[in-house]
Structure formats: structure tokens, C-alpha cells
PDB file with one MODEL, atoms N, CA, C and O in Angstrom:
MODEL        1
ATOM      1  N   UNK A   1      72.934  -0.692 111.344  1.00  0.00           N
ATOM      2  CA  UNK A   1      72.971   0.876 111.826  1.00  0.00           C
ATOM      3  C   UNK A   1      71.342   1.210 111.883  1.00  0.00           C
ATOM      4  O   UNK A   1      70.594   0.709 111.043  1.00  0.00           O
ATOM      5  N   UNK A   2      70.803   2.152 113.003  1.00  0.00           N
ATOM      6  CA  UNK A   2      68.977   2.152 112.490  1.00  0.00           C
ATOM      7  C   UNK A   2      69.537   3.817 112.451  1.00  0.00           C
ATOM      8  O   UNK A   2      70.132   4.558 113.234  1.00  0.00           O
ATOM      9  N   UNK A   3      69.103   3.897 111.381  1.00  0.00           N
ATOM     10  CA  UNK A   3      68.894   5.862 110.546  1.00  0.00           C
ATOM     11  C   UNK A   3      68.722   6.513 111.069  1.00  0.00           C
ATOM     12  O   UNK A   3      69.568   7.369 111.331  1.00  0.00           O
ATOM     13  N   UNK A   4      67.263   6.520 111.654  1.00  0.00           N
ATOM     14  CA  UNK A   4      66.033   7.167 112.038  1.00  0.00           C
ATOM     15  C   UNK A   4      66.830   7.420 113.091  1.00  0.00           C
ATOM     16  O   UNK A   4      67.401   8.508 113.176  1.00  0.00           O
ATOM     17  N   UNK A   5      67.011   6.240 114.241  1.00  0.00           N
ATOM     18  CA  UNK A   5      67.279   6.562 115.753  1.00  0.00           C
ATOM     19  C   UNK A   5      68.587   7.987 115.681  1.00  0.00           C
ATOM     20  O   UNK A   5      68.740   9.006 116.355  1.00  0.00           O
ATOM     21  N   UNK A   6      69.252   7.446 114.628  1.00  0.00           N
ATOM     22  CA  UNK A   6      70.587   8.474 114.539  1.00  0.00           C
ATOM     23  C   UNK A   6      70.578   9.762 113.980  1.00  0.00           C
ATOM     24  O   UNK A   6      71.410  10.635 114.226  1.00  0.00           O
ATOM     25  N   UNK A   7      69.617   9.861 113.223  1.00  0.00           N
ATOM     26  CA  UNK A   7      68.980  11.182 112.975  1.00  0.00           C
ATOM     27  C   UNK A   7      68.112  12.584 113.915  1.00  0.00           C
ATOM     28  O   UNK A   7      67.885  13.783 113.753  1.00  0.00           O
ATOM     29  N   UNK A   8      67.827  11.409 115.024  1.00  0.00           N
ATOM     30  CA  UNK A   8      66.584  11.774 116.335  1.00  0.00           C
ATOM     31  C   UNK A   8      68.346  12.507 117.132  1.00  0.00           C
ATOM     32  O   UNK A   8      68.489  13.687 117.452  1.00  0.00           O
ATOM     33  N   UNK A   9      69.348  11.502 117.261  1.00  0.00           N
ATOM     34  CA  UNK A   9      70.214  11.915 118.532  1.00  0.00           C
ATOM     35  C   UNK A   9      70.662  12.717 117.838  1.00  0.00           C
ATOM     36  O   UNK A   9      70.208  13.555 118.618  1.00  0.00           O
ATOM     37  N   UNK A  10      71.371  13.608 116.720  1.00  0.00           N
ATOM     38  CA  UNK A  10      71.945  14.035 115.975  1.00  0.00           C
ATOM     39  C   UNK A  10      71.012  15.304 116.387  1.00  0.00           C
ATOM     40  O   UNK A  10      71.497  16.023 117.260  1.00  0.00           O
ATOM     41  N   UNK A  11      69.644  15.699 115.836  1.00  0.00           N
ATOM     42  CA  UNK A  11      68.568  16.344 116.186  1.00  0.00           C
ATOM     43  C   UNK A  11      68.821  16.810 118.097  1.00  0.00           C
ATOM     44  O   UNK A  11      68.582  17.837 118.732  1.00  0.00           O
ATOM     45  N   UNK A  12      69.210  15.912 118.350  1.00  0.00           N
ATOM     46  CA  UNK A  12      68.859  15.918 119.857  1.00  0.00           C
ATOM     47  C   UNK A  12      70.399  16.540 120.389  1.00  0.00           C
ATOM     48  O   UNK A  12      70.806  16.856 121.507  1.00  0.00           O
ATOM     49  N   UNK A  13      70.783  16.546 119.565  1.00  0.00           N
ATOM     50  CA  UNK A  13      72.582  16.942 120.340  1.00  0.00           C
ATOM     51  C   UNK A  13      72.556  18.097 119.719  1.00  0.00           C
ATOM     52  O   UNK A  13      73.186  18.887 120.422  1.00  0.00           O
ATOM     53  N   UNK A  14      71.891  18.970 118.132  1.00  0.00           N
ATOM     54  CA  UNK A  14      72.068  20.136 117.703  1.00  0.00           C
ATOM     55  C   UNK A  14      71.334  21.083 118.977  1.00  0.00           C
ATOM     56  O   UNK A  14      71.948  21.944 119.608  1.00  0.00           O
ATOM     57  N   UNK A  15      70.155  20.785 119.155  1.00  0.00           N
ATOM     58  CA  UNK A  15      69.208  21.435 119.578  1.00  0.00           C
ATOM     59  C   UNK A  15      69.633  21.519 121.148  1.00  0.00           C
ATOM     60  O   UNK A  15      69.157  22.231 122.032  1.00  0.00           O
ATOM     61  N   UNK A  16      70.483  20.745 121.195  1.00  0.00           N
ATOM     62  CA  UNK A  16      71.227  20.757 123.066  1.00  0.00           C
ATOM     63  C   UNK A  16      72.478  21.612 123.221  1.00  0.00           C
ATOM     64  O   UNK A  16      72.969  21.809 124.333  1.00  0.00           O
ATOM     65  N   UNK A  17      73.102  22.224 121.866  1.00  0.00           N
ATOM     66  CA  UNK A  17      74.363  22.698 121.956  1.00  0.00           C
ATOM     67  C   UNK A  17      74.004  24.103 121.435  1.00  0.00           C
ATOM     68  O   UNK A  17      74.818  25.008 121.616  1.00  0.00           O
ATOM     69  N   UNK A  18      72.361  24.448 120.541  1.00  0.00           N
ATOM     70  CA  UNK A  18      72.127  26.096 120.593  1.00  0.00           C
ATOM     71  C   UNK A  18      71.719  25.852 121.791  1.00  0.00           C
ATOM     72  O   UNK A  18      72.705  26.219 122.428  1.00  0.00           O
ATOM     73  N   UNK A  19      70.716  25.374 122.809  1.00  0.00           N
ATOM     74  CA  UNK A  19      70.263  25.508 124.512  1.00  0.00           C
ATOM     75  C   UNK A  19      71.327  25.747 125.318  1.00  0.00           C
ATOM     76  O   UNK A  19      70.974  26.183 126.414  1.00  0.00           O
ATOM     77  N   UNK A  20      72.696  25.603 125.161  1.00  0.00           N
ATOM     78  CA  UNK A  20      73.933  25.283 126.162  1.00  0.00           C
ATOM     79  C   UNK A  20      74.403  27.376 125.762  1.00  0.00           C
ATOM     80  O   UNK A  20      75.109  28.293 126.179  1.00  0.00           O
ATOM     81  N   UNK A  21      73.900  27.214 125.238  1.00  0.00           N
ATOM     82  CA  UNK A  21      74.245  28.939 124.361  1.00  0.00           C
ATOM     83  C   UNK A  21      73.367  29.542 124.991  1.00  0.00           C
ATOM     84  O   UNK A  21      73.809  30.558 125.527  1.00  0.00           O
ATOM     85  N   UNK A  22      72.063  29.315 125.200  1.00  0.00           N
ATOM     86  CA  UNK A  22      71.249  30.545 125.339  1.00  0.00           C
ATOM     87  C   UNK A  22      70.811  30.834 126.643  1.00  0.00           C
ATOM     88  O   UNK A  22      70.564  31.919 127.171  1.00  0.00           O
ATOM     89  N   UNK A  23      70.720  28.992 127.340  1.00  0.00           N
ATOM     90  CA  UNK A  23      70.903  29.450 128.598  1.00  0.00           C
ATOM     91  C   UNK A  23      71.323  29.936 129.836  1.00  0.00           C
ATOM     92  O   UNK A  23      70.738  30.370 130.828  1.00  0.00           O
ATOM     93  N   UNK A  24      73.182  29.642 129.336  1.00  0.00           N
ATOM     94  CA  UNK A  24      73.961  30.659 130.163  1.00  0.00           C
ATOM     95  C   UNK A  24      73.533  32.356 129.764  1.00  0.00           C
ATOM     96  O   UNK A  24      73.152  33.047 130.709  1.00  0.00           O
ATOM     97  N   UNK A  25      73.600  32.953 128.463  1.00  0.00           N
ATOM     98  CA  UNK A  25      73.439  33.700 128.245  1.00  0.00           C
ATOM     99  C   UNK A  25      72.100  34.539 129.314  1.00  0.00           C
ATOM    100  O   UNK A  25      72.259  35.453 130.123  1.00  0.00           O
ATOM    101  N   UNK A  26      71.047  33.944 128.995  1.00  0.00           N
ATOM    102  CA  UNK A  26      69.657  34.553 130.026  1.00  0.00           C
ATOM    103  C   UNK A  26      70.059  34.132 131.363  1.00  0.00           C
ATOM    104  O   UNK A  26      69.304  34.386 132.302  1.00  0.00           O
ATOM    105  N   UNK A  27      71.068  33.570 131.544  1.00  0.00           N
ATOM    106  CA  UNK A  27      71.323  33.700 133.140  1.00  0.00           C
ATOM    107  C   UNK A  27      72.128  35.033 133.349  1.00  0.00           C
ATOM    108  O   UNK A  27      72.003  35.911 134.204  1.00  0.00           O
ATOM    109  N   UNK A  28      73.060  34.891 132.214  1.00  0.00           N
ATOM    110  CA  UNK A  28      73.882  36.573 132.669  1.00  0.00           C
ATOM    111  C   UNK A  28      73.647  37.373 132.769  1.00  0.00           C
ATOM    112  O   UNK A  28      74.251  38.278 133.344  1.00  0.00           O
ATOM    113  N   UNK A  29      71.893  37.399 131.844  1.00  0.00           N
ATOM    114  CA  UNK A  29      71.694  38.798 131.239  1.00  0.00           C
ATOM    115  C   UNK A  29      70.549  38.977 132.805  1.00  0.00           C
ATOM    116  O   UNK A  29      70.598  40.021 133.454  1.00  0.00           O
ATOM    117  N   UNK A  30      69.726  37.978 133.160  1.00  0.00           N
ATOM    118  CA  UNK A  30      69.148  37.967 134.539  1.00  0.00           C
ATOM    119  C   UNK A  30      69.723  38.449 135.963  1.00  0.00           C
ATOM    120  O   UNK A  30      69.100  38.989 136.877  1.00  0.00           O
ATOM    121  N   UNK A  31      70.923  38.145 135.906  1.00  0.00           N
ATOM    122  CA  UNK A  31      71.892  38.378 137.542  1.00  0.00           C
ATOM    123  C   UNK A  31      72.234  39.644 136.892  1.00  0.00           C
ATOM    124  O   UNK A  31      72.633  40.140 137.946  1.00  0.00           O
ATOM    125  N   UNK A  32      72.441  40.720 135.919  1.00  0.00           N
ATOM    126  CA  UNK A  32      73.031  41.727 135.805  1.00  0.00           C
ATOM    127  C   UNK A  32      72.223  42.539 135.876  1.00  0.00           C
ATOM    128  O   UNK A  32      72.741  43.649 135.997  1.00  0.00           O
ATOM    129  N   UNK A  33      70.457  42.572 135.854  1.00  0.00           N
ATOM    130  CA  UNK A  33      69.323  42.984 135.935  1.00  0.00           C
ATOM    131  C   UNK A  33      68.522  42.536 137.566  1.00  0.00           C
ATOM    132  O   UNK A  33      67.325  42.777 137.723  1.00  0.00           O
ATOM    133  N   UNK A  34      69.168  42.028 138.430  1.00  0.00           N
ATOM    134  CA  UNK A  34      68.628  41.532 139.931  1.00  0.00           C
ATOM    135  C   UNK A  34      67.283  43.052 140.200  1.00  0.00           C
ATOM    136  O   UNK A  34      66.405  42.545 140.898  1.00  0.00           O
ATOM    137  N   UNK A  35      66.996  44.166 139.983  1.00  0.00           N
ATOM    138  CA  UNK A  35      66.171  44.972 140.649  1.00  0.00           C
ATOM    139  C   UNK A  35      65.561  45.091 139.615  1.00  0.00           C
ATOM    140  O   UNK A  35      64.858  46.099 139.694  1.00  0.00           O
ATOM    141  N   UNK A  36      65.415  44.431 138.364  1.00  0.00           N
ATOM    142  CA  UNK A  36      64.010  44.425 137.698  1.00  0.00           C
ATOM    143  C   UNK A  36      62.759  43.770 137.819  1.00  0.00           C
ATOM    144  O   UNK A  36      62.672  42.554 137.987  1.00  0.00           O
ATOM    145  N   UNK A  37      61.992  44.373 137.756  1.00  0.00           N
ATOM    146  CA  UNK A  37      60.943  42.644 138.029  1.00  0.00           C
ATOM    147  C   UNK A  37      60.795  41.676 137.732  1.00  0.00           C
ATOM    148  O   UNK A  37      60.473  40.628 138.290  1.00  0.00           O
ATOM    149  N   UNK A  38      61.121  42.087 136.418  1.00  0.00           N
ATOM    150  CA  UNK A  38      61.444  40.020 135.492  1.00  0.00           C
ATOM    151  C   UNK A  38      62.625  39.254 135.744  1.00  0.00           C
ATOM    152  O   UNK A  38      63.076  38.440 134.938  1.00  0.00           O
ATOM    153  N   UNK A  39      63.412  39.657 137.490  1.00  0.00           N
ATOM    154  CA  UNK A  39      64.095  38.994 137.241  1.00  0.00           C
ATOM    155  C   UNK A  39      63.745  37.730 137.730  1.00  0.00           C
ATOM    156  O   UNK A  39      64.210  36.812 137.055  1.00  0.00           O
ATOM    157  N   UNK A  40      63.163  37.443 138.558  1.00  0.00           N
ATOM    158  CA  UNK A  40      62.998  35.692 139.033  1.00  0.00           C
ATOM    159  C   UNK A  40      62.558  34.760 137.630  1.00  0.00           C
ATOM    160  O   UNK A  40      63.121  33.701 137.353  1.00  0.00           O
ATOM    161  N   UNK A  41      61.327  35.432 136.718  1.00  0.00           N
ATOM    162  CA  UNK A  41      60.657  34.695 135.617  1.00  0.00           C
ATOM    163  C   UNK A  41      61.904  34.398 134.411  1.00  0.00           C
ATOM    164  O   UNK A  41      61.878  33.454 133.622  1.00  0.00           O
ATOM    165  N   UNK A  42      63.107  35.572 134.499  1.00  0.00           N
ATOM    166  CA  UNK A  42      64.265  35.252 133.746  1.00  0.00           C
ATOM    167  C   UNK A  42      64.703  34.741 133.980  1.00  0.00           C
ATOM    168  O   UNK A  42      65.166  34.060 133.065  1.00  0.00           O
ATOM    169  N   UNK A  43      65.230  34.291 135.629  1.00  0.00           N
ATOM    170  CA  UNK A  43      65.581  33.201 136.168  1.00  0.00           C
ATOM    171  C   UNK A  43      65.401  32.216 136.119  1.00  0.00           C
ATOM    172  O   UNK A  43      66.211  31.545 135.481  1.00  0.00           O
ATOM    173  N   UNK A  44      64.460  31.666 136.634  1.00  0.00           N
ATOM    174  CA  UNK A  44      63.572  30.408 136.222  1.00  0.00           C
ATOM    175  C   UNK A  44      63.708  29.611 135.208  1.00  0.00           C
ATOM    176  O   UNK A  44      63.725  28.380 135.243  1.00  0.00           O
ATOM    177  N   UNK A  45      63.866  30.708 133.749  1.00  0.00           N
ATOM    178  CA  UNK A  45      63.586  30.186 132.523  1.00  0.00           C
ATOM    179  C   UNK A  45      64.425  30.087 132.294  1.00  0.00           C
ATOM    180  O   UNK A  45      64.290  28.955 131.832  1.00  0.00           O
ATOM    181  N   UNK A  46      66.025  30.415 132.082  1.00  0.00           N
ATOM    182  CA  UNK A  46      67.216  30.459 131.767  1.00  0.00           C
ATOM    183  C   UNK A  46      67.742  28.674 132.815  1.00  0.00           C
ATOM    184  O   UNK A  46      68.232  27.621 132.405  1.00  0.00           O
ATOM    185  N   UNK A  47      67.488  28.946 133.643  1.00  0.00           N
ATOM    186  CA  UNK A  47      67.710  27.699 133.961  1.00  0.00           C
ATOM    187  C   UNK A  47      67.200  26.095 134.059  1.00  0.00           C
ATOM    188  O   UNK A  47      67.688  24.973 134.188  1.00  0.00           O
ATOM    189  N   UNK A  48      65.777  26.802 133.897  1.00  0.00           N
ATOM    190  CA  UNK A  48      65.350  25.164 133.104  1.00  0.00           C
ATOM    191  C   UNK A  48      65.623  25.123 131.577  1.00  0.00           C
ATOM    192  O   UNK A  48      65.025  24.277 130.911  1.00  0.00           O
ATOM    193  N   UNK A  49      66.531  26.025 130.946  1.00  0.00           N
ATOM    194  CA  UNK A  49      66.389  26.263 129.252  1.00  0.00           C
ATOM    195  C   UNK A  49      67.580  25.211 129.654  1.00  0.00           C
ATOM    196  O   UNK A  49      67.865  24.314 128.860  1.00  0.00           O
ATOM    197  N   UNK A  50      68.333  25.349 131.019  1.00  0.00           N
ATOM    198  CA  UNK A  50      69.941  24.742 130.933  1.00  0.00           C
ATOM    199  C   UNK A  50      69.871  23.289 131.505  1.00  0.00           C
ATOM    200  O   UNK A  50      70.654  22.414 131.136  1.00  0.00           O
ATOM    201  N   UNK A  51      69.036  23.117 132.286  1.00  0.00           N
ATOM    202  CA  UNK A  51      68.775  21.697 132.430  1.00  0.00           C
ATOM    203  C   UNK A  51      67.904  21.311 131.293  1.00  0.00           C
ATOM    204  O   UNK A  51      68.189  20.235 130.768  1.00  0.00           O
ATOM    205  N   UNK A  52      66.961  21.931 130.836  1.00  0.00           N
ATOM    206  CA  UNK A  52      66.686  21.045 129.460  1.00  0.00           C
ATOM    207  C   UNK A  52      67.861  20.621 128.711  1.00  0.00           C
ATOM    208  O   UNK A  52      67.973  19.451 128.344  1.00  0.00           O
ATOM    209  N   UNK A  53      68.826  21.590 128.439  1.00  0.00           N
ATOM    210  CA  UNK A  53      70.044  21.533 127.727  1.00  0.00           C
ATOM    211  C   UNK A  53      70.899  20.228 127.686  1.00  0.00           C
ATOM    212  O   UNK A  53      71.489  19.928 126.648  1.00  0.00           O
ATOM    213  N   UNK A  54      70.959  19.600 128.587  1.00  0.00           N
ATOM    214  CA  UNK A  54      71.775  18.571 129.613  1.00  0.00           C
ATOM    215  C   UNK A  54      71.198  17.207 129.543  1.00  0.00           C
ATOM    216  O   UNK A  54      71.679  16.103 129.287  1.00  0.00           O
ATOM    217  N   UNK A  55      69.431  17.842 130.004  1.00  0.00           N
ATOM    218  CA  UNK A  55      68.699  16.493 129.398  1.00  0.00           C
ATOM    219  C   UNK A  55      68.402  15.637 128.108  1.00  0.00           C
ATOM    220  O   UNK A  55      68.254  14.439 127.866  1.00  0.00           O
ATOM    221  N   UNK A  56      68.380  17.225 127.145  1.00  0.00           N
ATOM    222  CA  UNK A  56      68.524  17.035 125.602  1.00  0.00           C
ATOM    223  C   UNK A  56      69.769  16.331 124.931  1.00  0.00           C
ATOM    224  O   UNK A  56      69.634  15.608 123.943  1.00  0.00           O
ATOM    225  N   UNK A  57      70.978  16.582 125.518  1.00  0.00           N
ATOM    226  CA  UNK A  57      72.251  16.209 125.127  1.00  0.00           C
ATOM    227  C   UNK A  57      72.923  15.320 125.888  1.00  0.00           C
ATOM    228  O   UNK A  57      74.142  15.295 125.722  1.00  0.00           O
ATOM    229  N   UNK A  58      72.259  14.290 126.995  1.00  0.00           N
ATOM    230  CA  UNK A  58      72.191  12.737 127.392  1.00  0.00           C
ATOM    231  C   UNK A  58      70.739  11.863 126.577  1.00  0.00           C
ATOM    232  O   UNK A  58      70.607  10.672 126.295  1.00  0.00           O
ATOM    233  N   UNK A  59      70.134  12.625 126.450  1.00  0.00           N
ATOM    234  CA  UNK A  59      69.335  11.726 125.479  1.00  0.00           C
ATOM    235  C   UNK A  59      69.011  11.673 124.384  1.00  0.00           C
ATOM    236  O   UNK A  59      67.944  11.341 123.869  1.00  0.00           O
ATOM    237  N   UNK A  60      70.490  12.203 123.738  1.00  0.00           N
ATOM    238  CA  UNK A  60      70.815  12.140 121.856  1.00  0.00           C
ATOM    239  C   UNK A  60      71.901  11.315 121.423  1.00  0.00           C
ATOM    240  O   UNK A  60      72.114  10.849 120.303  1.00  0.00           O
ATOM    241  N   UNK A  61      72.835  11.162 122.937  1.00  0.00           N
ATOM    242  CA  UNK A  61      73.919  10.372 123.088  1.00  0.00           C
ATOM    243  C   UNK A  61      73.282   9.207 123.191  1.00  0.00           C
ATOM    244  O   UNK A  61      73.701   8.255 122.534  1.00  0.00           O
ATOM    245  N   UNK A  62      72.207   9.073 123.992  1.00  0.00           N
ATOM    246  CA  UNK A  62      71.459   7.730 124.268  1.00  0.00           C
ATOM    247  C   UNK A  62      71.173   7.024 122.608  1.00  0.00           C
ATOM    248  O   UNK A  62      71.807   6.033 122.247  1.00  0.00           O
ATOM    249  N   UNK A  63      70.268   7.616 121.823  1.00  0.00           N
ATOM    250  CA  UNK A  63      69.560   7.764 120.860  1.00  0.00           C
ATOM    251  C   UNK A  63      70.895   7.322 119.852  1.00  0.00           C
ATOM    252  O   UNK A  63      70.651   6.381 119.097  1.00  0.00           O
ATOM    253  N   UNK A  64      72.132   7.851 119.781  1.00  0.00           N
ATOM    254  CA  UNK A  64      72.971   7.397 118.814  1.00  0.00           C
ATOM    255  C   UNK A  64      73.937   6.008 119.265  1.00  0.00           C
ATOM    256  O   UNK A  64      74.180   5.087 118.485  1.00  0.00           O
ATOM    257  N   UNK A  65      74.327   6.064 120.413  1.00  0.00           N
ATOM    258  CA  UNK A  65      74.846   5.020 121.165  1.00  0.00           C
ATOM    259  C   UNK A  65      73.843   4.003 120.725  1.00  0.00           C
ATOM    260  O   UNK A  65      74.502   3.098 120.213  1.00  0.00           O
ATOM    261  N   UNK A  66      72.193   3.624 120.660  1.00  0.00           N
ATOM    262  CA  UNK A  66      71.498   2.786 120.541  1.00  0.00           C
ATOM    263  C   UNK A  66      71.388   2.671 119.074  1.00  0.00           C
ATOM    264  O   UNK A  66      71.395   1.532 118.606  1.00  0.00           O
ATOM    265  N   UNK A  67      71.294   3.625 118.323  1.00  0.00           N
ATOM    266  CA  UNK A  67      71.650   3.181 117.178  1.00  0.00           C
ATOM    267  C   UNK A  67      72.469   2.391 116.679  1.00  0.00           C
ATOM    268  O   UNK A  67      72.216   1.516 115.851  1.00  0.00           O
ATOM    269  N   UNK A  68      73.628   2.684 117.211  1.00  0.00           N
ATOM    270  CA  UNK A  68      75.019   2.190 116.549  1.00  0.00           C
ATOM    271  C   UNK A  68      75.201   0.586 117.083  1.00  0.00           C
ATOM    272  O   UNK A  68      75.245  -0.375 116.316  1.00  0.00           O
ATOM    273  N   UNK A  69      75.292   0.511 118.463  1.00  0.00           N
ATOM    274  CA  UNK A  69      75.333  -0.897 119.094  1.00  0.00           C
ATOM    275  C   UNK A  69      73.902  -1.284 119.409  1.00  0.00           C
ATOM    276  O   UNK A  69      73.967  -2.504 119.562  1.00  0.00           O
ATOM    277  N   UNK A  70      72.917  -0.988 119.551  1.00  0.00           N
ATOM    278  CA  UNK A  70      71.834  -2.177 119.686  1.00  0.00           C
ATOM    279  C   UNK A  70      71.840  -3.340 118.683  1.00  0.00           C
ATOM    280  O   UNK A  70      72.194  -3.155 117.519  1.00  0.00           O
ATOM    281  N   UNK A  71      71.463  -4.491 119.121  1.00  0.00           N
ATOM    282  CA  UNK A  71      71.144  -5.358 118.163  1.00  0.00           C
ATOM    283  C   UNK A  71      69.629  -5.197 117.718  1.00  0.00           C
ATOM    284  O   UNK A  71      68.743  -4.675 118.395  1.00  0.00           O
ATOM    285  N   UNK A  72      69.498  -5.751 116.435  1.00  0.00           N
ATOM    286  CA  UNK A  72      68.346  -5.872 115.819  1.00  0.00           C
ATOM    287  C   UNK A  72      67.531  -6.626 116.721  1.00  0.00           C
ATOM    288  O   UNK A  72      68.285  -6.891 117.658  1.00  0.00           O
ATOM    289  N   UNK A  73      66.350  -7.141 116.964  1.00  0.00           N
ATOM    290  CA  UNK A  73      65.569  -8.033 117.164  1.00  0.00           C
ATOM    291  C   UNK A  73      65.010  -8.863 115.802  1.00  0.00           C
ATOM    292  O   UNK A  73      64.633  -8.546 114.674  1.00  0.00           O
ATOM    293  N   UNK A  74      65.208 -10.329 116.707  1.00  0.00           N
ATOM    294  CA  UNK A  74      64.831 -10.877 115.231  1.00  0.00           C
ATOM    295  C   UNK A  74      63.426 -11.305 115.709  1.00  0.00           C
ATOM    296  O   UNK A  74      63.192 -11.726 116.842  1.00  0.00           O
ATOM    297  N   UNK A  75      62.347 -11.124 114.542  1.00  0.00           N
ATOM    298  CA  UNK A  75      61.096 -11.899 114.182  1.00  0.00           C
ATOM    299  C   UNK A  75      60.951 -13.296 114.345  1.00  0.00           C
ATOM    300  O   UNK A  75      61.287 -14.202 113.582  1.00  0.00           O
ATOM    301  N   UNK A  76      60.383 -13.340 115.486  1.00  0.00           N
ATOM    302  CA  UNK A  76      59.426 -15.093 115.430  1.00  0.00           C
ATOM    303  C   UNK A  76      58.267 -15.081 115.261  1.00  0.00           C
ATOM    304  O   UNK A  76      57.330 -14.613 115.909  1.00  0.00           O
ATOM    305  N   UNK A  77      58.334 -15.547 114.474  1.00  0.00           N
ATOM    306  CA  UNK A  77      57.086 -16.054 114.010  1.00  0.00           C
ATOM    307  C   UNK A  77      56.015 -17.221 114.877  1.00  0.00           C
ATOM    308  O   UNK A  77      56.240 -18.333 114.399  1.00  0.00           O
ATOM    309  N   UNK A  78      55.248 -17.277 115.667  1.00  0.00           N
ATOM    310  CA  UNK A  78      54.935 -18.437 115.990  1.00  0.00           C
ATOM    311  C   UNK A  78      53.282 -19.046 115.015  1.00  0.00           C
ATOM    312  O   UNK A  78      52.828 -20.173 115.213  1.00  0.00           O
TER     313      UNK A  78
ENDMDL
END
């Protein structure tokens, strides 16, 4: 198991979990204040954070799976 890749995967997962709470909270707040002039920027930021959370979660899972199941490359000297 590659510990570097494993740690990187868990960091991505934890960051994704944090963003999973921040994104929908911002989304809810933006819909609550639709008449405010900052509605569009806050809405777009919250949607970006939600998409980033999904991306980081998938990337973290991929890193963890690669660290556990990927074969070690053999070094062939010619």
C-alpha cells in the first residue's frame, strides 16, 4: 500500500466533507435572500463549491483505491 497516495486521498475526502456542509448552507442562504444584490454571486459560488465537493470526493476515493489495489511497477534496468 502506498501511504503517500492514501494520505492524499483522505485529505481530499475530509476537504470534500467540509465542502459538503458549506456549499448547501450557502445555497440555502442565497435562496433565502433572492432580492439582495449579491444573490447571483453567492448562488454561483455555492454551486461551484457543491461541484468541487463532489469532484474532490471522487478524486479522494480514487486515490485511496489506487493506493490499496494498484500493483507496484517493477523497475526493469536495460
